[in-house]
PQR file with spaces between the fields and no chain letter, atoms N, CA, C, O and H, PARSE charges and radii, in Angstrom:
ATOM       1  N    MET     1      12.491 -106.209  142.750 -0.4000 1.5000
ATOM       2  CA   MET     1      11.945 -104.882  142.476 -0.0000 2.0000
ATOM       3  C    MET     1      10.738 -104.429  142.607  0.5500 1.7000
ATOM       4  O    MET     1      10.105 -104.583  141.562 -0.5500 1.4000
ATOM       5  N    PRO     2      10.017 -103.833  143.610 -0.5600 1.5000
ATOM       6  CA   PRO     2       8.725 -103.410  143.482  0.2800 2.0000
ATOM       7  C    PRO     2       8.339 -102.366  142.636  0.5500 1.7000
ATOM       8  O    PRO     2       9.083 -101.461  142.257 -0.5500 1.4000
ATOM       9  N    ASP     3       7.198 -102.506  142.357 -0.4000 1.5000
ATOM      10  CA   ASP     3       6.462 -101.726  141.274 -0.0000 2.0000
ATOM      11  C    ASP     3       6.241 -100.257  142.100  0.5500 1.7000
ATOM      12  O    ASP     3       5.394 -100.128  142.984 -0.5500 1.4000
ATOM      13  H    ASP     3       6.594 -103.241  142.664  0.4000 1.0000
ATOM      14  N    MET     4       7.101  -99.239  141.683 -0.4000 1.5000
ATOM      15  CA   MET     4       6.901  -97.844  142.603 -0.0000 2.0000
ATOM      16  C    MET     4       6.062  -97.034  141.702  0.5500 1.7000
ATOM      17  O    MET     4       5.661  -95.979  142.193 -0.5500 1.4000
ATOM      18  H    MET     4       7.790  -99.344  140.966  0.4000 1.0000
ATOM      19  N    THR     5       5.656  -97.336  140.308 -0.4000 1.5000
ATOM      20  CA   THR     5       4.998  -96.150  139.530 -0.0000 2.0000
ATOM      21  C    THR     5       3.732  -96.113  140.584  0.5500 1.7000
ATOM      22  O    THR     5       3.396  -96.974  141.398 -0.5500 1.4000
ATOM      23  H    THR     5       5.982  -98.193  139.910  0.4000 1.0000
ATOM      24  N    GLY     6       3.096  -94.735  140.280 -0.4000 1.5000
ATOM      25  CA   GLY     6       1.825  -94.397  140.920 -0.0000 2.0000
ATOM      26  C    GLY     6       2.092  -93.811  142.207  0.5500 1.7000
ATOM      27  O    GLY     6       1.172  -93.221  142.773 -0.5500 1.4000
ATOM      28  H    GLY     6       3.369  -94.036  139.619  0.4000 1.0000
ATOM      29  N    GLN     7       3.360  -93.904  142.812 -0.4000 1.5000
ATOM      30  CA   GLN     7       3.528  -93.846  144.437 -0.0000 2.0000
ATOM      31  C    GLN     7       4.090  -92.143  144.020  0.5500 1.7000
ATOM      32  O    GLN     7       4.566  -91.643  143.001 -0.5500 1.4000
ATOM      33  H    GLN     7       4.107  -94.384  142.352  0.4000 1.0000
ATOM      34  N    VAL     8       3.738  -91.611  145.408 -0.4000 1.5000
ATOM      35  CA   VAL     8       4.465  -90.134  145.704 -0.0000 2.0000
ATOM      36  C    VAL     8       6.157  -90.624  145.631  0.5500 1.7000
ATOM      37  O    VAL     8       6.643  -91.661  146.084 -0.5500 1.4000
ATOM      38  H    VAL     8       3.351  -92.017  146.236  0.4000 1.0000
ATOM      39  N    LEU     9       6.734  -89.689  145.025 -0.4000 1.5000
ATOM      40  CA   LEU     9       8.207  -90.235  144.979 -0.0000 2.0000
ATOM      41  C    LEU     9       8.760  -90.136  146.639  0.5500 1.7000
ATOM      42  O    LEU     9       9.237  -91.251  146.850 -0.5500 1.4000
ATOM      43  H    LEU     9       6.339  -88.847  144.657  0.4000 1.0000
ATOM      44  N    GLN    10       8.857  -89.585  147.472 -0.4000 1.5000
ATOM      45  CA   GLN    10       8.985  -89.637  148.742 -0.0000 2.0000
ATOM      46  C    GLN    10       8.678  -91.449  149.262  0.5500 1.7000
ATOM      47  O    GLN    10       9.481  -92.289  149.669 -0.5500 1.4000
ATOM      48  H    GLN    10       8.470  -88.679  147.300  0.4000 1.0000
ATOM      49  N    ASP    11       7.156  -91.537  149.021 -0.4000 1.5000
ATOM      50  CA   ASP    11       7.106  -92.910  149.729 -0.0000 2.0000
ATOM      51  C    ASP    11       7.745  -94.072  149.019  0.5500 1.7000
ATOM      52  O    ASP    11       7.987  -95.130  149.600 -0.5500 1.4000
ATOM      53  H    ASP    11       6.504  -90.855  148.691  0.4000 1.0000
ATOM      54  N    ALA    12       8.029  -93.838  147.668 -0.4000 1.5000
ATOM      55  CA   ALA    12       9.040  -94.634  146.754 -0.0000 2.0000
ATOM      56  C    ALA    12      10.374  -94.574  147.367  0.5500 1.7000
ATOM      57  O    ALA    12      11.080  -95.582  147.359 -0.5500 1.4000
ATOM      58  H    ALA    12       7.832  -92.979  147.197  0.4000 1.0000
ATOM      59  N    GLN    13      10.761  -93.524  147.876 -0.4000 1.5000
ATOM      60  CA   GLN    13      12.122  -93.562  148.279 -0.0000 2.0000
ATOM      61  C    GLN    13      12.287  -94.559  149.690  0.5500 1.7000
ATOM      62  O    GLN    13      13.053  -95.487  149.952 -0.5500 1.4000
ATOM      63  H    GLN    13      10.187  -92.705  147.882  0.4000 1.0000
ATOM      64  N    ASP    14      11.221  -93.918  150.424 -0.4000 1.5000
ATOM      65  CA   ASP    14      10.927  -94.447  151.827 -0.0000 2.0000
ATOM      66  C    ASP    14      10.899  -96.183  151.816  0.5500 1.7000
ATOM      67  O    ASP    14      11.467  -96.981  152.562 -0.5500 1.4000
ATOM      68  H    ASP    14      10.598  -93.164  150.212  0.4000 1.0000
ATOM      69  N    ALA    15      10.132  -96.366  150.826 -0.4000 1.5000
ATOM      70  CA   ALA    15      10.141  -98.060  150.576 -0.0000 2.0000
ATOM      71  C    ALA    15      11.461  -98.405  150.235  0.5500 1.7000
ATOM      72  O    ALA    15      12.051  -99.107  151.057 -0.5500 1.4000
ATOM      73  H    ALA    15       9.671  -95.718  150.220  0.4000 1.0000
ATOM      74  N    MET    16      11.975  -98.123  149.363 -0.4000 1.5000
ATOM      75  CA   MET    16      13.345  -98.421  148.998 -0.0000 2.0000
ATOM      76  C    MET    16      14.360  -98.415  150.080  0.5500 1.7000
ATOM      77  O    MET    16      15.114  -99.381  150.201 -0.5500 1.4000
ATOM      78  H    MET    16      11.497  -97.553  148.696  0.4000 1.0000
ATOM      79  N    GLN    17      14.421  -97.549  150.753 -0.4000 1.5000
ATOM      80  CA   GLN    17      15.194  -97.659  152.070 -0.0000 2.0000
ATOM      81  C    GLN    17      14.681  -98.700  153.077  0.5500 1.7000
ATOM      82  O    GLN    17      15.461  -99.247  153.857 -0.5500 1.4000
ATOM      83  H    GLN    17      13.809  -96.764  150.655  0.4000 1.0000
ATOM      84  N    THR    18      13.314  -98.982  153.056 -0.4000 1.5000
ATOM      85  CA   THR    18      13.100 -100.157  153.994 -0.0000 2.0000
ATOM      86  C    THR    18      13.465 -101.560  153.579  0.5500 1.7000
ATOM      87  O    THR    18      13.280 -102.548  154.290 -0.5500 1.4000
ATOM      88  H    THR    18      12.681  -98.538  152.422  0.4000 1.0000
ATOM      89  N    LEU    19      14.054 -101.571  152.246 -0.4000 1.5000
ATOM      90  CA   LEU    19      14.530 -102.589  151.566 -0.0000 2.0000
ATOM      91  C    LEU    19      16.150 -102.919  151.526  0.5500 1.7000
ATOM      92  O    LEU    19      16.645 -104.021  151.291 -0.5500 1.4000
ATOM      93  H    LEU    19      14.204 -100.768  151.669  0.4000 1.0000
ATOM      94  N    GLY    20      16.890 -101.620  151.829 -0.4000 1.5000
ATOM      95  CA   GLY    20      18.128 -101.508  152.277 -0.0000 2.0000
ATOM      96  C    GLY    20      18.805 -100.749  151.281  0.5500 1.7000
ATOM      97  O    GLY    20      20.011 -100.562  151.439 -0.5500 1.4000
ATOM      98  H    GLY    20      16.487 -100.724  152.019  0.4000 1.0000
ATOM      99  N    VAL    21      18.180 -100.240  150.191 -0.4000 1.5000
ATOM     100  CA   VAL    21      18.902  -99.156  149.266 -0.0000 2.0000
ATOM     101  C    VAL    21      18.549  -97.707  149.688  0.5500 1.7000
ATOM     102  O    VAL    21      17.486  -97.146  149.422 -0.5500 1.4000
ATOM     103  H    VAL    21      17.200 -100.392  150.062  0.4000 1.0000
ATOM     104  N    MET    22      19.662  -97.140  150.431 -0.4000 1.5000
ATOM     105  CA   MET    22      19.605  -96.054  150.881 -0.0000 2.0000
ATOM     106  C    MET    22      19.418  -94.905  149.985  0.5500 1.7000
ATOM     107  O    MET    22      18.752  -93.952  150.389 -0.5500 1.4000
ATOM     108  H    MET    22      20.525  -97.596  150.646  0.4000 1.0000
ATOM     109  N    TYR    23      19.999  -94.894  148.666 -0.4000 1.5000
ATOM     110  CA   TYR    23      19.976  -93.929  147.762 -0.0000 2.0000
ATOM     111  C    TYR    23      19.748  -94.125  146.441  0.5500 1.7000
ATOM     112  O    TYR    23      20.573  -94.766  145.791 -0.5500 1.4000
ATOM     113  H    TYR    23      20.541  -95.669  148.338  0.4000 1.0000
ATOM     114  N    SER    24      18.624  -93.620  145.852 -0.4000 1.5000
ATOM     115  CA   SER    24      18.056  -93.573  144.377 -0.0000 2.0000
ATOM     116  C    SER    24      18.080  -92.364  143.951  0.5500 1.7000
ATOM     117  O    SER    24      18.322  -91.379  144.648 -0.5500 1.4000
ATOM     118  H    SER    24      17.953  -93.100  146.380  0.4000 1.0000
ATOM     119  N    THR    25      17.759  -92.373  142.454 -0.4000 1.5000
ATOM     120  CA   THR    25      18.091  -91.167  141.977 -0.0000 2.0000
ATOM     121  C    THR    25      16.559  -90.786  141.553  0.5500 1.7000
ATOM     122  O    THR    25      15.612  -91.404  142.039 -0.5500 1.4000
ATOM     123  H    THR    25      17.563  -93.173  141.887  0.4000 1.0000
ATOM     124  N    SER    26      16.398  -89.824  140.703 -0.4000 1.5000
ATOM     125  CA   SER    26      14.998  -89.344  140.109 -0.0000 2.0000
ATOM     126  C    SER    26      15.057  -88.261  138.774  0.5500 1.7000
ATOM     127  O    SER    26      15.742  -87.241  138.845 -0.5500 1.4000
ATOM     128  H    SER    26      17.167  -89.322  140.308  0.4000 1.0000
ATOM     129  N    HIS    27      14.728  -88.403  138.270 -0.4000 1.5000
ATOM     130  CA   HIS    27      14.646  -87.319  136.662 -0.0000 2.0000
ATOM     131  C    HIS    27      13.221  -86.931  136.544  0.5500 1.7000
ATOM     132  O    HIS    27      12.392  -87.785  136.860 -0.5500 1.4000
ATOM     133  H    HIS    27      14.171  -89.232  138.213  0.4000 1.0000
ATOM     134  N    ASP    28      12.794  -85.723  136.119 -0.4000 1.5000
ATOM     135  CA   ASP    28      11.848  -85.183  135.611 -0.0000 2.0000
ATOM     136  C    ASP    28      11.562  -85.871  134.216  0.5500 1.7000
ATOM     137  O    ASP    28      12.460  -86.070  133.398 -0.5500 1.4000
ATOM     138  H    ASP    28      13.468  -85.029  135.862  0.4000 1.0000
ATOM     139  N    ALA    29      10.208  -86.227  134.003 -0.4000 1.5000
ATOM     140  CA   ALA    29       9.773  -87.186  133.122 -0.0000 2.0000
ATOM     141  C    ALA    29       9.551  -86.138  131.893  0.5500 1.7000
ATOM     142  O    ALA    29       9.554  -86.547  130.732 -0.5500 1.4000
ATOM     143  H    ALA    29       9.478  -86.065  134.667  0.4000 1.0000
ATOM     144  N    LEU    30       9.356  -84.740  132.219 -0.4000 1.5000
ATOM     145  CA   LEU    30       8.417  -83.908  131.386 -0.0000 2.0000
ATOM     146  C    LEU    30       9.765  -83.010  130.796  0.5500 1.7000
ATOM     147  O    LEU    30       9.552  -82.347  129.782 -0.5500 1.4000
ATOM     148  H    LEU    30       9.354  -84.407  133.162  0.4000 1.0000
ATOM     149  N    GLY    31      11.036  -82.969  131.349 -0.4000 1.5000
ATOM     150  CA   GLY    31      11.841  -81.959  131.376 -0.0000 2.0000
ATOM     151  C    GLY    31      13.045  -81.750  131.992  0.5500 1.7000
ATOM     152  O    GLY    31      13.851  -82.655  131.775 -0.5500 1.4000
ATOM     153  H    GLY    31      11.209  -83.508  132.174  0.4000 1.0000
ATOM     154  N    SER    32      13.470  -80.777  132.752 -0.4000 1.5000
ATOM     155  CA   SER    32      14.884  -80.861  133.458 -0.0000 2.0000
ATOM     156  C    SER    32      14.832  -80.236  134.864  0.5500 1.7000
ATOM     157  O    SER    32      15.800  -79.811  135.496 -0.5500 1.4000
ATOM     158  H    SER    32      12.815  -80.043  132.928  0.4000 1.0000
ATOM     159  N    ARG    33      13.362  -80.253  135.304 -0.4000 1.5000
ATOM     160  CA   ARG    33      13.320  -79.503  136.607 -0.0000 2.0000
ATOM     161  C    ARG    33      13.851  -80.615  137.828  0.5500 1.7000
ATOM     162  O    ARG    33      13.779  -81.844  137.847 -0.5500 1.4000
ATOM     163  H    ARG    33      12.576  -80.598  134.792  0.4000 1.0000
ATOM     164  N    MET    34      14.340  -79.765  138.705 -0.4000 1.5000
ATOM     165  CA   MET    34      14.998  -80.560  139.869 -0.0000 2.0000
ATOM     166  C    MET    34      13.682  -80.744  140.957  0.5500 1.7000
ATOM     167  O    MET    34      12.729  -79.998  141.180 -0.5500 1.4000
ATOM     168  H    MET    34      14.398  -78.767  138.689  0.4000 1.0000
ATOM     169  N    GLN    35      14.043  -82.008  141.504 -0.4000 1.5000
ATOM     170  CA   GLN    35      13.095  -82.332  142.469 -0.0000 2.0000
ATOM     171  C    GLN    35      13.280  -82.063  143.890  0.5500 1.7000
ATOM     172  O    GLN    35      13.781  -82.879  144.664 -0.5500 1.4000
ATOM     173  H    GLN    35      14.817  -82.614  141.323  0.4000 1.0000
ATOM     174  N    VAL    36      12.870  -80.914  144.217 -0.4000 1.5000
ATOM     175  CA   VAL    36      13.383  -80.356  145.372 -0.0000 2.0000
ATOM     176  C    VAL    36      12.302  -80.746  146.881  0.5500 1.7000
ATOM     177  O    VAL    36      12.685  -80.751  148.050 -0.5500 1.4000
ATOM     178  H    VAL    36      12.464  -80.251  143.588  0.4000 1.0000
ATOM     179  N    LEU    37      11.244  -80.972  146.493 -0.4000 1.5000
ATOM     180  CA   LEU    37      10.487  -81.292  147.474 -0.0000 2.0000
ATOM     181  C    LEU    37       9.603  -82.857  147.130  0.5500 1.7000
ATOM     182  O    LEU    37       8.397  -82.953  146.899 -0.5500 1.4000
ATOM     183  H    LEU    37      10.933  -80.968  145.543  0.4000 1.0000
ATOM     184  N    ASP    38      10.347  -83.684  147.170 -0.4000 1.5000
ATOM     185  CA   ASP    38       9.963  -84.914  147.119 -0.0000 2.0000
ATOM     186  C    ASP    38       8.483  -85.407  147.119  0.5500 1.7000
ATOM     187  O    ASP    38       8.182  -86.297  146.324 -0.5500 1.4000
ATOM     188  H    ASP    38      11.326  -83.605  147.357  0.4000 1.0000
ATOM     189  N    ARG    39       7.531  -84.885  147.966 -0.4000 1.5000
ATOM     190  CA   ARG    39       6.605  -85.058  148.173 -0.0000 2.0000
ATOM     191  C    ARG    39       5.687  -84.794  147.302  0.5500 1.7000
ATOM     192  O    ARG    39       4.568  -85.296  147.411 -0.5500 1.4000
ATOM     193  H    ARG    39       7.776  -84.163  148.612  0.4000 1.0000
ATOM     194  N    ASP    40       6.084  -83.777  146.071 -0.4000 1.5000
ATOM     195  CA   ASP    40       5.723  -83.089  145.169 -0.0000 2.0000
ATOM     196  C    ASP    40       5.334  -83.799  143.870  0.5500 1.7000
ATOM     197  O    ASP    40       4.529  -83.451  143.006 -0.5500 1.4000
ATOM     198  H    ASP    40       6.992  -83.369  145.982  0.4000 1.0000
ATOM     199  N    TRP    41       6.167  -84.957  143.960 -0.4000 1.5000
ATOM     200  CA   TRP    41       6.433  -85.635  142.600 -0.0000 2.0000
ATOM     201  C    TRP    41       5.845  -86.982  142.637  0.5500 1.7000
ATOM     202  O    TRP    41       5.988  -87.762  143.579 -0.5500 1.4000
ATOM     203  H    TRP    41       6.821  -85.240  144.662  0.4000 1.0000
ATOM     204  N    LEU    42       5.212  -87.203  141.622 -0.4000 1.5000
ATOM     205  CA   LEU    42       4.861  -88.418  141.348 -0.0000 2.0000
ATOM     206  C    LEU    42       5.607  -89.596  140.692  0.5500 1.7000
ATOM     207  O    LEU    42       6.418  -89.175  139.867 -0.5500 1.4000
ATOM     208  H    LEU    42       5.095  -86.570  140.857  0.4000 1.0000
ATOM     209  N    VAL    43       5.590  -90.894  140.794 -0.4000 1.5000
ATOM     210  CA   VAL    43       6.736  -91.790  140.023 -0.0000 2.0000
ATOM     211  C    VAL    43       5.600  -92.554  138.711  0.5500 1.7000
ATOM     212  O    VAL    43       4.610  -93.286  138.741 -0.5500 1.4000
ATOM     213  H    VAL    43       4.931  -91.235  141.464  0.4000 1.0000
ATOM     214  N    CYS    44       6.401  -91.906  137.673 -0.4000 1.5000
ATOM     215  CA   CYS    44       5.817  -92.386  136.339 -0.0000 2.0000
ATOM     216  C    CYS    44       6.252  -93.804  135.710  0.5500 1.7000
ATOM     217  O    CYS    44       5.530  -94.611  135.124 -0.5500 1.4000
ATOM     218  H    CYS    44       7.205  -91.312  137.648  0.4000 1.0000
ATOM     219  N    ASP    45       7.762  -93.897  136.019 -0.4000 1.5000
ATOM     220  CA   ASP    45       8.514  -95.039  135.576 -0.0000 2.0000
ATOM     221  C    ASP    45       9.637  -95.313  136.670  0.5500 1.7000
ATOM     222  O    ASP    45       9.914  -94.712  137.708 -0.5500 1.4000
ATOM     223  H    ASP    45       8.349  -93.242  136.495  0.4000 1.0000
ATOM     224  N    GLN    46      10.222  -96.515  136.021 -0.4000 1.5000
ATOM     225  CA   GLN    46      11.397  -96.701  136.846 -0.0000 2.0000
ATOM     226  C    GLN    46      12.343  -97.496  135.916  0.5500 1.7000
ATOM     227  O    GLN    46      12.015  -98.221  134.977 -0.5500 1.4000
ATOM     228  H    GLN    46       9.998  -97.003  135.178  0.4000 1.0000
ATOM     229  N    ASN    47      13.461  -97.241  136.324 -0.4000 1.5000
ATOM     230  CA   ASN    47      14.630  -98.110  135.124 -0.0000 2.0000
ATOM     231  C    ASN    47      15.053  -99.484  135.338  0.5500 1.7000
ATOM     232  O    ASN    47      15.875 -100.021  134.595 -0.5500 1.4000
ATOM     233  H    ASN    47      13.727  -96.652  137.087  0.4000 1.0000
ATOM     234  N    ILE    48      14.474 -100.118  136.413 -0.4000 1.5000
ATOM     235  CA   ILE    48      14.279 -101.404  136.889 -0.0000 2.0000
ATOM     236  C    ILE    48      13.158 -102.109  136.848  0.5500 1.7000
ATOM     237  O    ILE    48      12.456 -101.891  137.835 -0.5500 1.4000
ATOM     238  H    ILE    48      13.807  -99.682  137.016  0.4000 1.0000
ATOM     239  N    PRO    49      12.775 -102.763  136.201 -0.5600 1.5000
ATOM     240  CA   PRO    49      11.248 -103.336  135.889  0.2800 2.0000
ATOM     241  C    PRO    49      10.726 -103.905  137.206  0.5500 1.7000
ATOM     242  O    PRO    49      11.613 -104.307  137.959 -0.5500 1.4000
ATOM     243  N    ALA    50       9.677 -104.004  137.568 -0.4000 1.5000
ATOM     244  CA   ALA    50       8.780 -104.500  138.633 -0.0000 2.0000
ATOM     245  C    ALA    50       9.036 -105.955  138.560  0.5500 1.7000
ATOM     246  O    ALA    50       8.908 -106.513  137.470 -0.5500 1.4000
ATOM     247  H    ALA    50       8.956 -103.678  136.956  0.4000 1.0000
ATOM     248  N    GLY    51       9.394 -106.645  139.637 -0.4000 1.5000
ATOM     249  CA   GLY    51       9.455 -108.256  139.745 -0.0000 2.0000
ATOM     250  C    GLY    51      11.022 -108.666  139.385  0.5500 1.7000
ATOM     251  O    GLY    51      11.400 -109.790  139.718 -0.5500 1.4000
ATOM     252  H    GLY    51       9.498 -106.192  140.522  0.4000 1.0000
ATOM     253  N    GLN    52      11.876 -107.828  138.754 -0.4000 1.5000
ATOM     254  CA   GLN    52      13.250 -108.219  138.638 -0.0000 2.0000
ATOM     255  C    GLN    52      13.809 -108.404  139.553  0.5500 1.7000
ATOM     256  O    GLN    52      13.390 -107.815  140.549 -0.5500 1.4000
ATOM     257  H    GLN    52      11.569 -106.915  138.484  0.4000 1.0000
ATOM     258  N    GLN    53      14.961 -109.250  139.702 -0.4000 1.5000
ATOM     259  CA   GLN    53      15.398 -109.358  141.233 -0.0000 2.0000
ATOM     260  C    GLN    53      16.872 -108.500  140.960  0.5500 1.7000
ATOM     261  O    GLN    53      17.582 -108.672  139.969 -0.5500 1.4000
ATOM     262  H    GLN    53      15.301 -109.728  138.892  0.4000 1.0000
ATOM     263  N    VAL    54      17.136 -107.602  142.004 -0.4000 1.5000
ATOM     264  CA   VAL    54      18.065 -106.819  142.229 -0.0000 2.0000
ATOM     265  C    VAL    54      19.107 -107.409  143.347  0.5500 1.7000
ATOM     266  O    VAL    54      18.863 -107.674  144.524 -0.5500 1.4000
ATOM     267  H    VAL    54      16.559 -107.462  142.809  0.4000 1.0000
ATOM     268  N    THR    55      20.337 -107.537  142.635 -0.4000 1.5000
ATOM     269  CA   THR    55      21.310 -108.128  143.625 -0.0000 2.0000
ATOM     270  C    THR    55      22.677 -107.414  143.533  0.5500 1.7000
ATOM     271  O    THR    55      23.125 -106.942  142.488 -0.5500 1.4000
ATOM     272  H    THR    55      20.535 -107.322  141.679  0.4000 1.0000
ATOM     273  N    GLY    56      23.142 -107.390  144.435 -0.4000 1.5000
ATOM     274  CA   GLY    56      24.750 -106.868  144.443 -0.0000 2.0000
ATOM     275  C    GLY    56      24.661 -105.176  145.072  0.5500 1.7000
ATOM     276  O    GLY    56      24.002 -104.849  146.059 -0.5500 1.4000
ATOM     277  H    GLY    56      22.779 -107.773  145.284  0.4000 1.0000
ATOM     278  N    GLU    57      25.303 -104.463  144.419 -0.4000 1.5000
ATOM     279  CA   GLU    57      25.576 -102.989  144.780 -0.0000 2.0000
ATOM     280  C    GLU    57      24.368 -102.171  143.864  0.5500 1.7000
ATOM     281  O    GLU    57      24.531 -102.140  142.645 -0.5500 1.4000
ATOM     282  H    GLU    57      25.838 -104.729  143.617  0.4000 1.0000
ATOM     283  N    VAL    58      23.426 -101.657  144.328 -0.4000 1.5000
ATOM     284  CA   VAL    58      22.502 -101.042  143.944 -0.0000 2.0000
ATOM     285  C    VAL    58      22.429  -99.411  144.057  0.5500 1.7000
ATOM     286  O    VAL    58      21.787  -98.636  143.348 -0.5500 1.4000
ATOM     287  H    VAL    58      23.293 -101.682  145.319  0.4000 1.0000
ATOM     288  N    GLU    59      23.183  -99.163  145.035 -0.4000 1.5000
ATOM     289  CA   GLU    59      23.090  -97.600  145.898 -0.0000 2.0000
ATOM     290  C    GLU    59      23.393  -96.625  144.162  0.5500 1.7000
ATOM     291  O    GLU    59      24.279  -96.833  143.332 -0.5500 1.4000
ATOM     292  H    GLU    59      23.704  -99.792  145.612  0.4000 1.0000
ATOM     293  N    GLY    60      22.337  -95.647  144.139 -0.4000 1.5000
ATOM     294  CA   GLY    60      22.454  -94.901  143.386 -0.0000 2.0000
ATOM     295  C    GLY    60      22.167  -95.328  141.745  0.5500 1.7000
ATOM     296  O    GLY    60      22.289  -94.483  140.858 -0.5500 1.4000
ATOM     297  H    GLY    60      21.618  -95.477  144.813  0.4000 1.0000
ATOM     298  N    GLN    61      21.753  -96.813  141.443 -0.4000 1.5000
ATOM     299  CA   GLN    61      21.371  -96.982  140.219 -0.0000 2.0000
ATOM     300  C    GLN    61      20.075  -97.129  140.138  0.5500 1.7000
ATOM     301  O    GLN    61      19.737  -97.214  138.957 -0.5500 1.4000
ATOM     302  H    GLN    61      21.654  -97.500  142.164  0.4000 1.0000
ATOM     303  N    ILE    62      19.281  -97.192  140.799 -0.4000 1.5000
ATOM     304  CA   ILE    62      17.780  -96.948  140.748 -0.0000 2.0000
ATOM     305  C    ILE    62      17.515  -95.593  140.401  0.5500 1.7000
ATOM     306  O    ILE    62      18.059  -94.681  141.023 -0.5500 1.4000
ATOM     307  H    ILE    62      19.555  -97.123  141.758  0.4000 1.0000
ATOM     308  N    ASP    63      16.601  -95.347  139.314 -0.4000 1.5000
ATOM     309  CA   ASP    63      16.450  -94.041  138.949 -0.0000 2.0000
ATOM     310  C    ASP    63      14.810  -94.211  138.450  0.5500 1.7000
ATOM     311  O    ASP    63      14.451  -94.939  137.525 -0.5500 1.4000
ATOM     312  H    ASP    63      16.158  -96.088  138.808  0.4000 1.0000
ATOM     313  N    PHE    64      13.901  -93.352  139.301 -0.4000 1.5000
ATOM     314  CA   PHE    64      12.763  -93.167  138.774 -0.0000 2.0000
ATOM     315  C    PHE    64      12.194  -91.845  138.023  0.5500 1.7000
ATOM     316  O    PHE    64      12.551  -90.724  138.387 -0.5500 1.4000
ATOM     317  H    PHE    64      14.192  -92.761  140.053  0.4000 1.0000
ATOM     318  N    GLY    65      11.357  -92.032  137.036 -0.4000 1.5000
ATOM     319  CA   GLY    65      10.923  -90.894  136.055 -0.0000 2.0000
ATOM     320  C    GLY    65       9.753  -90.095  136.981  0.5500 1.7000
ATOM     321  O    GLY    65       8.866  -90.724  137.559 -0.5500 1.4000
ATOM     322  H    GLY    65      11.068  -92.942  136.740  0.4000 1.0000
ATOM     323  N    VAL    66       9.841  -89.013  137.024 -0.4000 1.5000
ATOM     324  CA   VAL    66       8.764  -88.133  137.849 -0.0000 2.0000
ATOM     325  C    VAL    66       7.973  -86.889  137.250  0.5500 1.7000
ATOM     326  O    VAL    66       8.560  -86.177  136.434 -0.5500 1.4000
ATOM     327  H    VAL    66      10.561  -88.503  136.555  0.4000 1.0000
ATOM     328  N    VAL    67       6.665  -86.599  137.620 -0.4000 1.5000
ATOM     329  CA   VAL    67       6.195  -85.368  137.477 -0.0000 2.0000
ATOM     330  C    VAL    67       5.412  -84.833  138.393  0.5500 1.7000
ATOM     331  O    VAL    67       4.919  -85.550  139.263 -0.5500 1.4000
ATOM     332  H    VAL    67       6.189  -87.177  138.283  0.4000 1.0000
ATOM     333  N    LYS    68       5.192  -83.594  138.347 -0.4000 1.5000
ATOM     334  CA   LYS    68       4.718  -82.978  139.610 -0.0000 2.0000
ATOM     335  C    LYS    68       3.212  -83.809  139.780  0.5500 1.7000
ATOM     336  O    LYS    68       2.592  -84.350  138.864 -0.5500 1.4000
ATOM     337  H    LYS    68       5.593  -83.011  137.640  0.4000 1.0000
ATOM     338  N    LEU    69       2.900  -83.757  140.927 -0.4000 1.5000
ATOM     339  CA   LEU    69       1.435  -84.516  141.345 -0.0000 2.0000
ATOM     340  C    LEU    69       0.044  -83.720  140.167  0.5500 1.7000
ATOM     341  O    LEU    69      -0.910  -84.285  139.634 -0.5500 1.4000
ATOM     342  H    LEU    69       3.403  -83.318  141.671  0.4000 1.0000
ATOM     343  N    SER    70       0.425  -82.415  140.113 -0.4000 1.5000
ATOM     344  CA   SER    70      -0.928  -81.764  139.211 -0.0000 2.0000
ATOM     345  C    SER    70      -0.340  -82.427  137.968  0.5500 1.7000
ATOM     346  O    SER    70      -0.923  -81.834  137.060 -0.5500 1.4000
ATOM     347  H    SER    70       1.200  -81.957  140.546  0.4000 1.0000
ATOM     348  N    GLU    71       0.302  -83.123  137.528 -0.4000 1.5000
ATOM     349  CA   GLU    71       0.756  -83.426  136.023 -0.0000 2.0000
ATOM     350  C    GLU    71       0.221  -84.906  135.799  0.5500 1.7000
ATOM     351  O    GLU    71      -0.028  -85.652  136.746 -0.5500 1.4000
ATOM     352  H    GLU    71       0.775  -83.605  138.266  0.4000 1.0000
ATOM     353  N    SER    72       0.059  -85.280  134.423 -0.4000 1.5000
ATOM     354  CA   SER    72       0.091  -86.671  133.942 -0.0000 2.0000
ATOM     355  C    SER    72       1.205  -87.229  133.091  0.5500 1.7000
ATOM     356  O    SER    72       1.844  -86.802  132.129 -0.5500 1.4000
ATOM     357  H    SER    72       0.261  -84.673  133.653  0.4000 1.0000
ATOM     358  N    CYS    73       1.202  -88.494  133.900 -0.4000 1.5000
ATOM     359  CA   CYS    73       2.571  -89.136  133.189 -0.0000 2.0000
ATOM     360  C    CYS    73       2.639  -89.202  131.799  0.5500 1.7000
ATOM     361  O    CYS    73       1.617  -89.470  131.167 -0.5500 1.4000
ATOM     362  H    CYS    73       0.682  -88.841  134.681  0.4000 1.0000
ATOM     363  N    PRO    74       4.027  -88.931  131.056 -0.5600 1.5000
ATOM     364  CA   PRO    74       3.865  -88.949  129.421  0.2800 2.0000
ATOM     365  C    PRO    74       3.566  -90.260  129.138  0.5500 1.7000
ATOM     366  O    PRO    74       3.380  -90.613  127.973 -0.5500 1.4000
């Protein structure tokens, strides 16, 4: 699993798709806002640590914690 922290959410999703994971999820790290425009959000954390080997079916199991680009990560 690559380190996606610090990337724009859309870029992180695009990178995961190039690795064969077509569907990942995200959640608002500061509340419960929906991520409508993925380009407006910054990845703060991920549920699978960077460097961990990802095997098997991971569609929808990779989750990114995000904040708006103008906000700081918690």
